[in-house]
Biopython code that builds the backbone (N, CA, C, O; Angstrom):
import numpy as np
from Bio.PDB.StructureBuilder import StructureBuilder

atoms = [
    (1, "UNK", "N", (15.980, -19.900, -9.164)),
    (1, "UNK", "CA", (16.937, -20.738, -9.867)),
    (1, "UNK", "C", (17.844, -19.844, -10.715)),
    (1, "UNK", "O", (17.416, -18.802, -11.212)),
    (2, "UNK", "N", (19.085, -20.260, -10.869)),
    (2, "UNK", "CA", (20.070, -19.521, -11.660)),
    (2, "UNK", "C", (20.734, -20.491, -12.623)),
    (2, "UNK", "O", (21.258, -21.527, -12.214)),
    (3, "UNK", "N", (20.708, -20.143, -13.923)),
    (3, "UNK", "CA", (21.375, -20.961, -14.934)),
    (3, "UNK", "C", (22.691, -20.277, -15.273)),
    (3, "UNK", "O", (22.713, -19.100, -15.634)),
    (4, "UNK", "N", (23.784, -21.018, -15.155)),
    (4, "UNK", "CA", (25.133, -20.463, -15.273)),
    (4, "UNK", "C", (25.884, -21.143, -16.412)),
    (4, "UNK", "O", (25.892, -22.369, -16.525)),
    (5, "UNK", "N", (26.512, -20.328, -17.251)),
    (5, "UNK", "CA", (27.376, -20.826, -18.318)),
    (5, "UNK", "C", (28.778, -21.022, -17.750)),
    (5, "UNK", "O", (29.284, -20.167, -17.022)),
    (6, "UNK", "N", (29.406, -22.151, -18.085)),
    (6, "UNK", "CA", (30.772, -22.428, -17.658)),
    (6, "UNK", "C", (31.574, -22.776, -18.908)),
    (6, "UNK", "O", (31.356, -23.819, -19.525)),
    (7, "UNK", "N", (32.498, -21.897, -19.276)),
    (7, "UNK", "CA", (33.292, -22.102, -20.475)),
    (7, "UNK", "C", (34.748, -22.368, -20.173)),
    (7, "UNK", "O", (35.210, -22.191, -19.045)),
    (8, "UNK", "N", (35.463, -22.795, -21.195)),
    (8, "UNK", "CA", (36.887, -23.113, -21.143)),
    (8, "UNK", "C", (37.171, -24.339, -20.278)),
    (8, "UNK", "O", (38.205, -24.423, -19.615)),
    (9, "UNK", "N", (36.231, -25.291, -20.297)),
    (9, "UNK", "CA", (36.443, -26.541, -19.567)),
    (9, "UNK", "C", (37.418, -27.432, -20.335)),
    (9, "UNK", "O", (37.362, -27.518, -21.561)),
    (10, "UNK", "N", (38.291, -28.078, -19.614)),
    (10, "UNK", "CA", (39.145, -29.102, -20.205)),
    (10, "UNK", "C", (38.238, -30.230, -20.694)),
    (10, "UNK", "O", (37.226, -30.525, -20.059)),
    (11, "UNK", "N", (38.583, -30.853, -21.799)),
    (11, "UNK", "CA", (37.744, -31.902, -22.368)),
    (11, "UNK", "C", (37.624, -33.125, -21.461)),
    (11, "UNK", "O", (36.722, -33.941, -21.650)),
    (12, "UNK", "N", (38.505, -33.263, -20.495)),
    (12, "UNK", "CA", (38.442, -34.389, -19.561)),
    (12, "UNK", "C", (37.707, -34.065, -18.271)),
    (12, "UNK", "O", (37.616, -34.920, -17.389)),
    (13, "UNK", "N", (37.181, -32.856, -18.136)),
    (13, "UNK", "CA", (36.477, -32.460, -16.915)),
    (13, "UNK", "C", (35.152, -33.211, -16.807)),
    (13, "UNK", "O", (34.394, -33.293, -17.774)),
    (14, "UNK", "N", (34.886, -33.753, -15.635)),
    (14, "UNK", "CA", (33.634, -34.499, -15.416)),
    (14, "UNK", "C", (32.554, -33.575, -14.854)),
    (14, "UNK", "O", (32.846, -32.535, -14.265)),
    (15, "UNK", "N", (31.311, -33.979, -15.049)),
    (15, "UNK", "CA", (30.195, -33.234, -14.469)),
    (15, "UNK", "C", (30.306, -33.221, -12.947)),
    (15, "UNK", "O", (29.939, -32.235, -12.308)),
    (16, "UNK", "N", (30.801, -34.292, -12.371)),
    (16, "UNK", "CA", (30.952, -34.363, -10.911)),
    (16, "UNK", "C", (31.975, -33.338, -10.410)),
    (16, "UNK", "O", (31.768, -32.731, -9.359)),
    (17, "UNK", "N", (33.064, -33.139, -11.138)),
    (17, "UNK", "CA", (34.065, -32.144, -10.735)),
    (17, "UNK", "C", (33.474, -30.743, -10.761)),
    (17, "UNK", "O", (33.747, -29.934, -9.874)),
    (18, "UNK", "N", (32.668, -30.457, -11.769)),
    (18, "UNK", "CA", (32.019, -29.143, -11.861)),
    (18, "UNK", "C", (31.007, -28.992, -10.725)),
    (18, "UNK", "O", (30.919, -27.934, -10.102)),
    (19, "UNK", "N", (30.250, -30.046, -10.461)),
    (19, "UNK", "CA", (29.254, -30.017, -9.380)),
    (19, "UNK", "C", (29.929, -29.716, -8.035)),
    (19, "UNK", "O", (29.445, -28.885, -7.266)),
    (20, "UNK", "N", (31.032, -30.384, -7.763)),
    (20, "UNK", "CA", (31.733, -30.172, -6.491)),
    (20, "UNK", "C", (32.235, -28.738, -6.373)),
    (20, "UNK", "O", (32.167, -28.143, -5.297)),
    (21, "UNK", "N", (32.731, -28.187, -7.459)),
    (21, "UNK", "CA", (33.235, -26.818, -7.457)),
    (21, "UNK", "C", (32.124, -25.834, -7.102)),
    (21, "UNK", "O", (32.328, -24.942, -6.279)),
    (22, "UNK", "N", (30.963, -25.988, -7.710)),
    (22, "UNK", "CA", (29.855, -25.057, -7.491)),
    (22, "UNK", "C", (29.113, -25.320, -6.184)),
    (22, "UNK", "O", (28.516, -24.401, -5.623)),
    (23, "UNK", "N", (29.139, -26.548, -5.692)),
    (23, "UNK", "CA", (28.420, -26.902, -4.465)),
    (23, "UNK", "C", (28.929, -26.135, -3.252)),
    (23, "UNK", "O", (28.217, -26.012, -2.255)),
    (24, "UNK", "N", (30.138, -25.626, -3.324)),
    (24, "UNK", "CA", (30.667, -24.824, -2.215)),
    (24, "UNK", "C", (29.874, -23.529, -2.032)),
    (24, "UNK", "O", (29.992, -22.872, -0.998)),
    (25, "UNK", "N", (29.065, -23.160, -3.031)),
    (25, "UNK", "CA", (28.319, -21.887, -2.990)),
    (25, "UNK", "C", (26.825, -22.084, -2.847)),
    (25, "UNK", "O", (26.085, -21.103, -2.774)),
    (26, "UNK", "N", (26.356, -23.333, -2.804)),
    (26, "UNK", "CA", (24.931, -23.596, -2.631)),
    (26, "UNK", "C", (24.515, -24.864, -3.345)),
    (26, "UNK", "O", (25.336, -25.570, -3.930)),
    (27, "UNK", "N", (23.217, -25.139, -3.283)),
    (27, "UNK", "CA", (22.694, -26.374, -3.860)),
    (27, "UNK", "C", (22.732, -26.322, -5.389)),
    (27, "UNK", "O", (22.251, -25.373, -6.008)),
    (28, "UNK", "N", (23.308, -27.355, -5.972)),
    (28, "UNK", "CA", (23.390, -27.491, -7.425)),
    (28, "UNK", "C", (22.302, -28.466, -7.861)),
    (28, "UNK", "O", (22.281, -29.618, -7.429)),
    (29, "UNK", "N", (21.399, -27.993, -8.721)),
    (29, "UNK", "CA", (20.318, -28.856, -9.200)),
    (29, "UNK", "C", (20.741, -29.721, -10.380)),
    (29, "UNK", "O", (20.345, -30.882, -10.481)),
    (30, "UNK", "N", (21.556, -29.146, -11.280)),
    (30, "UNK", "CA", (21.940, -29.909, -12.468)),
    (30, "UNK", "C", (23.233, -29.378, -13.048)),
    (30, "UNK", "O", (23.494, -28.175, -13.021)),
    (31, "UNK", "N", (24.046, -30.290, -13.576)),
    (31, "UNK", "CA", (25.264, -29.943, -14.312)),
    (31, "UNK", "C", (25.184, -30.648, -15.656)),
    (31, "UNK", "O", (24.908, -31.846, -15.722)),
    (32, "UNK", "N", (25.425, -29.903, -16.724)),
    (32, "UNK", "CA", (25.424, -30.475, -18.066)),
    (32, "UNK", "C", (26.667, -30.017, -18.799)),
    (32, "UNK", "O", (26.888, -28.817, -18.957)),
    (33, "UNK", "N", (27.475, -30.951, -19.245)),
    (33, "UNK", "CA", (28.607, -30.632, -20.114)),
    (33, "UNK", "C", (28.151, -30.930, -21.531)),
    (33, "UNK", "O", (27.747, -32.051, -21.842)),
    (34, "UNK", "N", (28.216, -29.924, -22.385)),
    (34, "UNK", "CA", (27.711, -30.051, -23.753)),
    (34, "UNK", "C", (28.670, -30.900, -24.580)),
    (34, "UNK", "O", (29.889, -30.735, -24.528)),
    (35, "UNK", "N", (28.072, -31.819, -25.351)),
    (35, "UNK", "CA", (28.846, -32.741, -26.180)),
    (35, "UNK", "C", (28.460, -32.567, -27.645)),
    (35, "UNK", "O", (27.335, -32.185, -27.965)),
    (36, "UNK", "N", (29.406, -32.852, -28.517)),
    (36, "UNK", "CA", (29.159, -32.811, -29.951)),
    (36, "UNK", "C", (28.162, -33.909, -30.314)),
    (36, "UNK", "O", (28.320, -35.054, -29.892)),
    (37, "UNK", "N", (27.146, -33.567, -31.087)),
    (37, "UNK", "CA", (26.105, -34.556, -31.398)),
    (37, "UNK", "C", (26.603, -35.684, -32.306)),
    (37, "UNK", "O", (26.048, -36.783, -32.283)),
    (38, "UNK", "N", (27.639, -35.426, -33.102)),
    (38, "UNK", "CA", (28.148, -36.454, -34.012)),
    (38, "UNK", "C", (29.212, -37.344, -33.366)),
    (38, "UNK", "O", (29.196, -38.563, -33.539)),
    (39, "UNK", "N", (30.134, -36.733, -32.625)),
    (39, "UNK", "CA", (31.265, -37.497, -32.068)),
    (39, "UNK", "C", (31.103, -37.833, -30.595)),
    (39, "UNK", "O", (31.838, -38.668, -30.068)),
    (40, "UNK", "N", (30.159, -37.198, -29.927)),
    (40, "UNK", "CA", (29.924, -37.350, -28.483)),
    (40, "UNK", "C", (31.106, -36.859, -27.641)),
    (40, "UNK", "O", (31.191, -37.164, -26.452)),
    (41, "UNK", "N", (32.008, -36.108, -28.251)),
    (41, "UNK", "CA", (33.134, -35.534, -27.512)),
    (41, "UNK", "C", (32.688, -34.252, -26.822)),
    (41, "UNK", "O", (31.860, -33.524, -27.369)),
    (42, "UNK", "N", (33.214, -33.954, -25.631)),
    (42, "UNK", "CA", (32.870, -32.701, -24.954)),
    (42, "UNK", "C", (33.289, -31.506, -25.811)),
    (42, "UNK", "O", (34.291, -31.559, -26.524)),
    (43, "UNK", "N", (32.501, -30.426, -25.729)),
    (43, "UNK", "CA", (32.785, -29.235, -26.527)),
    (43, "UNK", "C", (33.507, -28.148, -25.726)),
    (43, "UNK", "O", (33.799, -27.079, -26.261)),
    (44, "UNK", "N", (33.796, -28.412, -24.452)),
    (44, "UNK", "CA", (34.583, -27.463, -23.669)),
    (44, "UNK", "C", (33.766, -26.431, -22.913)),
    (44, "UNK", "O", (34.314, -25.460, -22.392)),
    (45, "UNK", "N", (32.453, -26.637, -22.849)),
    (45, "UNK", "CA", (31.619, -25.741, -22.046)),
    (45, "UNK", "C", (30.415, -26.513, -21.529)),
    (45, "UNK", "O", (30.119, -27.619, -21.981)),
    (46, "UNK", "N", (29.735, -25.905, -20.574)),
    (46, "UNK", "CA", (28.567, -26.548, -20.002)),
    (46, "UNK", "C", (27.724, -25.553, -19.237)),
    (46, "UNK", "O", (27.950, -24.344, -19.295)),
    (47, "UNK", "N", (26.748, -26.083, -18.517)),
    (47, "UNK", "CA", (25.816, -25.256, -17.759)),
    (47, "UNK", "C", (25.608, -25.862, -16.378)),
    (47, "UNK", "O", (25.607, -27.080, -16.200)),
    (48, "UNK", "N", (25.433, -24.977, -15.412)),
    (48, "UNK", "CA", (25.138, -25.372, -14.042)),
    (48, "UNK", "C", (23.854, -24.667, -13.635)),
    (48, "UNK", "O", (23.732, -23.452, -13.787)),
    (49, "UNK", "N", (22.898, -25.427, -13.118)),
    (49, "UNK", "CA", (21.682, -24.838, -12.564)),
    (49, "UNK", "C", (21.779, -24.895, -11.054)),
    (49, "UNK", "O", (21.926, -25.963, -10.460)),
    (50, "UNK", "N", (21.692, -23.720, -10.443)),
    (50, "UNK", "CA", (21.724, -23.648, -8.981)),
    (50, "UNK", "C", (20.327, -23.291, -8.487)),
    (50, "UNK", "O", (19.598, -22.547, -9.142)),
    (51, "UNK", "N", (19.964, -23.828, -7.328)),
    (51, "UNK", "CA", (18.623, -23.659, -6.797)),
    (51, "UNK", "C", (18.303, -22.208, -6.478)),
    (51, "UNK", "O", (17.161, -21.777, -6.637)),
    (52, "UNK", "N", (19.287, -21.459, -6.036)),
    (52, "UNK", "CA", (19.077, -20.087, -5.586)),
    (52, "UNK", "C", (19.814, -19.100, -6.490)),
    (52, "UNK", "O", (20.990, -19.292, -6.799)),
    (53, "UNK", "N", (19.117, -18.042, -6.913)),
    (53, "UNK", "CA", (19.776, -16.999, -7.713)),
    (53, "UNK", "C", (20.892, -16.330, -6.922)),
    (53, "UNK", "O", (21.938, -15.994, -7.477)),
    (54, "UNK", "N", (20.669, -16.139, -5.631)),
    (54, "UNK", "CA", (21.685, -15.505, -4.785)),
    (54, "UNK", "C", (22.951, -16.369, -4.731)),
    (54, "UNK", "O", (24.064, -15.861, -4.867)),
    (55, "UNK", "N", (22.768, -17.668, -4.532)),
    (55, "UNK", "CA", (23.927, -18.566, -4.508)),
    (55, "UNK", "C", (24.612, -18.599, -5.873)),
    (55, "UNK", "O", (25.839, -18.644, -5.957)),
    (56, "UNK", "N", (23.819, -18.575, -6.934)),
    (56, "UNK", "CA", (24.377, -18.555, -8.281)),
    (56, "UNK", "C", (25.229, -17.323, -8.524)),
    (56, "UNK", "O", (26.308, -17.410, -9.111)),
    (57, "UNK", "N", (24.740, -16.172, -8.070)),
    (57, "UNK", "CA", (25.522, -14.934, -8.232)),
    (57, "UNK", "C", (26.830, -14.997, -7.456)),
    (57, "UNK", "O", (27.861, -14.521, -7.932)),
    (58, "UNK", "N", (26.792, -15.585, -6.257)),
    (58, "UNK", "CA", (28.016, -15.743, -5.468)),
    (58, "UNK", "C", (29.009, -16.655, -6.190)),
    (58, "UNK", "O", (30.207, -16.373, -6.230)),
    (59, "UNK", "N", (28.501, -17.750, -6.759)),
    (59, "UNK", "CA", (29.370, -18.685, -7.472)),
    (59, "UNK", "C", (29.988, -18.013, -8.696)),
    (59, "UNK", "O", (31.175, -18.197, -8.964)),
    (60, "UNK", "N", (29.203, -17.241, -9.439)),
    (60, "UNK", "CA", (29.724, -16.546, -10.618)),
    (60, "UNK", "C", (30.850, -15.601, -10.215)),
    (60, "UNK", "O", (31.919, -15.597, -10.826)),
    (61, "UNK", "N", (30.602, -14.803, -9.184)),
    (61, "UNK", "CA", (31.599, -13.825, -8.731)),
    (61, "UNK", "C", (32.874, -14.516, -8.257)),
    (61, "UNK", "O", (33.978, -14.035, -8.515)),
    (62, "UNK", "N", (32.721, -15.638, -7.568)),
    (62, "UNK", "CA", (33.887, -16.316, -6.995)),
    (62, "UNK", "C", (34.648, -17.162, -8.011)),
    (62, "UNK", "O", (35.872, -17.268, -7.930)),
    (63, "UNK", "N", (33.943, -17.763, -8.964)),
    (63, "UNK", "CA", (34.576, -18.777, -9.815)),
    (63, "UNK", "C", (35.027, -18.275, -11.179)),
    (63, "UNK", "O", (35.831, -18.941, -11.831)),
    (64, "UNK", "N", (34.538, -17.125, -11.634)),
    (64, "UNK", "CA", (34.973, -16.622, -12.935)),
    (64, "UNK", "C", (36.477, -16.358, -12.898)),
    (64, "UNK", "O", (36.951, -15.584, -12.067)),
    (65, "UNK", "N", (37.222, -16.995, -13.788)),
    (65, "UNK", "CA", (38.675, -16.854, -13.825)),
    (65, "UNK", "C", (39.425, -17.860, -12.973)),
    (65, "UNK", "O", (40.652, -17.935, -13.037)),
    (66, "UNK", "N", (38.697, -18.638, -12.170)),
    (66, "UNK", "CA", (39.318, -19.646, -11.311)),
    (66, "UNK", "C", (39.857, -20.801, -12.151)),
    (66, "UNK", "O", (39.260, -21.176, -13.159)),
    (67, "UNK", "N", (40.981, -21.356, -11.733)),
    (67, "UNK", "CA", (41.547, -22.502, -12.437)),
    (67, "UNK", "C", (40.835, -23.789, -12.036)),
    (67, "UNK", "O", (40.625, -24.063, -10.855)),
    (68, "UNK", "N", (40.471, -24.566, -13.046)),
    (68, "UNK", "CA", (40.004, -25.934, -12.836)),
    (68, "UNK", "C", (40.912, -26.779, -13.703)),
    (68, "UNK", "O", (40.865, -26.704, -14.930)),
    (69, "UNK", "N", (41.738, -27.580, -13.058)),
    (69, "UNK", "CA", (42.836, -28.218, -13.783)),
    (69, "UNK", "C", (43.833, -27.127, -14.138)),
    (69, "UNK", "O", (44.308, -26.410, -13.257)),
    (70, "UNK", "N", (44.150, -26.999, -15.396)),
    (70, "UNK", "CA", (45.088, -25.945, -15.804)),
    (70, "UNK", "C", (44.411, -24.871, -16.649)),
    (70, "UNK", "O", (45.081, -24.136, -17.375)),
    (71, "UNK", "N", (43.072, -24.777, -16.555)),
    (71, "UNK", "CA", (42.334, -23.810, -17.373)),
    (71, "UNK", "C", (41.568, -22.824, -16.509)),
    (71, "UNK", "O", (40.938, -23.198, -15.520)),
    (72, "UNK", "N", (41.632, -21.551, -16.902)),
    (72, "UNK", "CA", (40.859, -20.509, -16.219)),
    (72, "UNK", "C", (39.430, -20.550, -16.745)),
    (72, "UNK", "O", (39.194, -20.397, -17.943)),
    (73, "UNK", "N", (38.487, -20.755, -15.844)),
    (73, "UNK", "CA", (37.087, -20.874, -16.243)),
    (73, "UNK", "C", (36.486, -19.525, -16.617)),
    (73, "UNK", "O", (36.829, -18.488, -16.050)),
    (74, "UNK", "N", (35.588, -19.571, -17.581)),
    (74, "UNK", "CA", (34.772, -18.426, -17.954)),
    (74, "UNK", "C", (33.377, -18.720, -17.398)),
    (74, "UNK", "O", (32.666, -19.569, -17.934)),
    (75, "UNK", "N", (32.982, -18.026, -16.328)),
    (75, "UNK", "CA", (31.733, -18.317, -15.630)),
    (75, "UNK", "C", (30.872, -17.063, -15.634)),
    (75, "UNK", "O", (31.281, -16.017, -15.131)),
    (76, "UNK", "N", (29.675, -17.174, -16.207)),
    (76, "UNK", "CA", (28.736, -16.042, -16.174)),
    (76, "UNK", "C", (27.303, -16.537, -16.315)),
    (76, "UNK", "O", (27.063, -17.715, -16.576)),
    (77, "UNK", "N", (26.374, -15.638, -16.143)),
    (77, "UNK", "CA", (24.967, -16.002, -16.247)),
    (77, "UNK", "C", (24.678, -16.445, -17.677)),
    (77, "UNK", "O", (25.069, -15.782, -18.637)),
    (78, "UNK", "N", (23.993, -17.568, -17.801)),
    (78, "UNK", "CA", (23.667, -18.094, -19.127)),
    (78, "UNK", "C", (22.625, -17.204, -19.784)),
    (78, "UNK", "O", (21.686, -16.737, -19.139)),
    (79, "UNK", "N", (22.808, -16.978, -21.079)),
    (79, "UNK", "CA", (21.821, -16.223, -21.858)),
    (79, "UNK", "C", (20.810, -17.213, -22.417)),
    (79, "UNK", "O", (21.147, -18.370, -22.670)),
    (80, "UNK", "N", (19.572, -16.766, -22.611)),
    (80, "UNK", "CA", (18.576, -17.663, -23.220)),
    (80, "UNK", "C", (19.016, -18.065, -24.628)),
    (80, "UNK", "O", (19.674, -17.292, -25.324)),
    (81, "UNK", "N", (18.656, -19.254, -25.032)),
    (81, "UNK", "CA", (18.977, -19.726, -26.384)),
    (81, "UNK", "C", (18.214, -18.909, -27.407)),
    (81, "UNK", "O", (17.024, -18.652, -27.224)),
    (82, "UNK", "N", (18.871, -18.496, -28.477)),
    (82, "UNK", "CA", (18.145, -17.759, -29.518)),
    (82, "UNK", "C", (17.197, -18.697, -30.261)),
    (82, "UNK", "O", (17.445, -19.898, -30.362)),
    (83, "UNK", "N", (16.115, -18.133, -30.774)),
    (83, "UNK", "CA", (15.189, -18.921, -31.585)),
    (83, "UNK", "C", (15.891, -19.330, -32.869)),
    (83, "UNK", "O", (16.568, -18.516, -33.496)),
    (84, "UNK", "N", (15.734, -20.572, -33.255)),
    (84, "UNK", "CA", (16.353, -21.054, -34.495)),
    (84, "UNK", "C", (15.287, -21.137, -35.573)),
    (84, "UNK", "O", (14.172, -21.596, -35.326)),
    (85, "UNK", "N", (15.639, -20.691, -36.763)),
    (85, "UNK", "CA", (14.701, -20.812, -37.877)),
    (85, "UNK", "C", (14.779, -22.220, -38.441)),
    (85, "UNK", "O", (15.769, -22.925, -38.248)),
    (86, "UNK", "N", (13.749, -22.610, -39.123)),
    (86, "UNK", "CA", (13.698, -23.952, -39.712)),
    (86, "UNK", "C", (14.079, -23.864, -41.178)),
    (86, "UNK", "O", (13.282, -23.412, -42.001)),
    (87, "UNK", "N", (15.279, -24.288, -41.513)),
    (87, "UNK", "CA", (15.725, -24.317, -42.884)),
    (87, "UNK", "C", (16.158, -22.974, -43.434)),
    (87, "UNK", "O", (16.463, -22.867, -44.621)),
    (88, "UNK", "N", (16.192, -21.961, -42.614)),
    (88, "UNK", "CA", (16.686, -20.664, -43.057)),
    (88, "UNK", "C", (15.658, -19.782, -43.724)),
    (88, "UNK", "O", (15.895, -18.584, -43.881)),
    (89, "UNK", "N", (14.506, -20.337, -44.129)),
    (89, "UNK", "CA", (13.458, -19.536, -44.747)),
    (89, "UNK", "C", (12.124, -19.985, -44.203)),
    (89, "UNK", "O", (11.930, -21.154, -43.867)),
    (90, "UNK", "N", (11.196, -19.027, -44.119)),
    (90, "UNK", "CA", (9.850, -19.447, -43.755)),
    (90, "UNK", "C", (9.071, -19.714, -45.032)),
    (90, "UNK", "O", (9.546, -19.388, -46.120)),
    (91, "UNK", "N", (7.895, -20.294, -44.924)),
    (91, "UNK", "CA", (7.122, -20.689, -46.105)),
    (91, "UNK", "C", (6.818, -19.491, -47.001)),
    (91, "UNK", "O", (6.834, -19.618, -48.225)),
    (92, "UNK", "N", (6.543, -18.335, -46.406)),
    (92, "UNK", "CA", (6.251, -17.146, -47.197)),
    (92, "UNK", "C", (7.427, -16.754, -48.071)),
    (92, "UNK", "O", (7.233, -16.374, -49.226)),
    (93, "UNK", "N", (8.622, -16.837, -47.557)),
    (93, "UNK", "CA", (9.806, -16.471, -48.327)),
    (93, "UNK", "C", (10.022, -17.424, -49.485)),
    (93, "UNK", "O", (10.433, -16.998, -50.564)),
    (94, "UNK", "N", (9.752, -18.711, -49.283)),
    (94, "UNK", "CA", (9.903, -19.697, -50.344)),
    (94, "UNK", "C", (8.906, -19.400, -51.457)),
    (94, "UNK", "O", (9.258, -19.419, -52.636)),
    (95, "UNK", "N", (7.651, -19.124, -51.074)),
    (95, "UNK", "CA", (6.632, -18.808, -52.070)),
    (95, "UNK", "C", (6.970, -17.526, -52.814)),
    (95, "UNK", "O", (6.807, -17.452, -54.032)),
    (96, "UNK", "N", (7.442, -16.512, -52.086)),
    (96, "UNK", "CA", (7.818, -15.254, -52.725)),
    (96, "UNK", "C", (8.976, -15.462, -53.691)),
    (96, "UNK", "O", (8.983, -14.879, -54.775)),
    (97, "UNK", "N", (9.939, -16.272, -53.324)),
    (97, "UNK", "CA", (11.080, -16.544, -54.201)),
    (97, "UNK", "C", (10.627, -17.281, -55.453)),
    (97, "UNK", "O", (11.108, -16.984, -56.547)),
    (98, "UNK", "N", (9.722, -18.228, -55.317)),
    (98, "UNK", "CA", (9.201, -18.948, -56.480)),
    (98, "UNK", "C", (8.456, -18.006, -57.398)),
    (98, "UNK", "O", (8.619, -18.057, -58.617)),
    (99, "UNK", "N", (7.630, -17.136, -56.809)),
    (99, "UNK", "CA", (6.874, -16.172, -57.593)),
    (99, "UNK", "C", (7.814, -15.226, -58.338)),
    (99, "UNK", "O", (7.599, -14.932, -59.514)),
    (100, "UNK", "N", (8.849, -14.755, -57.659)),
    (100, "UNK", "CA", (9.815, -13.859, -58.279)),
    (100, "UNK", "C", (10.515, -14.556, -59.445)),
    (100, "UNK", "O", (10.794, -13.920, -60.461)),
    (101, "UNK", "N", (10.800, -15.846, -59.315)),
    (101, "UNK", "CA", (11.438, -16.603, -60.392)),
    (101, "UNK", "C", (10.540, -16.675, -61.616)),
    (101, "UNK", "O", (11.014, -16.551, -62.746)),
    (102, "UNK", "N", (9.224, -16.877, -61.392)),
    (102, "UNK", "CA", (8.274, -16.928, -62.508)),
    (102, "UNK", "C", (8.199, -15.568, -63.207)),
    (102, "UNK", "O", (8.092, -15.503, -64.431)),
    (103, "UNK", "N", (8.255, -14.491, -62.433)),
    (103, "UNK", "CA", (8.169, -13.148, -62.991)),
    (103, "UNK", "C", (9.357, -12.854, -63.912)),
    (103, "UNK", "O", (9.225, -12.121, -64.892)),
    (104, "UNK", "N", (10.521, -13.435, -63.585)),
    (104, "UNK", "CA", (11.721, -13.212, -64.382)),
    (104, "UNK", "C", (11.825, -14.183, -65.556)),
    (104, "UNK", "O", (12.756, -14.104, -66.358)),
    (105, "UNK", "N", (10.869, -15.091, -65.648)),
    (105, "UNK", "CA", (10.868, -16.047, -66.732)),
    (105, "UNK", "C", (11.670, -17.293, -66.447)),
    (105, "UNK", "O", (11.993, -18.039, -67.371)),
    (106, "UNK", "N", (12.005, -17.541, -65.181)),
    (106, "UNK", "CA", (12.778, -18.734, -64.811)),
    (106, "UNK", "C", (11.879, -19.912, -64.605)),
    (106, "UNK", "O", (12.353, -21.003, -64.289)),
]
sb = StructureBuilder()
sb.init_structure("model")
sb.init_model(0)
sb.init_chain("A")
sb.init_seg("    ")
for serial, (resi, resn, name, xyz) in enumerate(atoms, 1):
    if name == "N":
        sb.init_residue(resn, " ", resi, " ")
    sb.init_atom(name, np.array(xyz, "f"), 0.0, 1.0, " ", f" {name:<3s}", serial, name[0])
structure = sb.get_structure()
């Protein structure tokens, strides 16, 4: 399987249009256009999962820079999502900060 990032999508681009574009290079398992969680508006990028890594590589090579509508697509292998911290601090840091505050007389 190959997970592919597709950027610079027009906000009116449908998942079906992206699927048809990539299907010329092999079986497409899933297309996801990322939407804003608050407004539900498209964010201008998405992901395509292709069944075969070989087909995915062919699609990346062929489609990067290709026009879809009036926009040149940015197509490359998707990077794994970075780990997100919870609240910006772990419990140890919160405890250490509280302790440091007591030491300073706060």
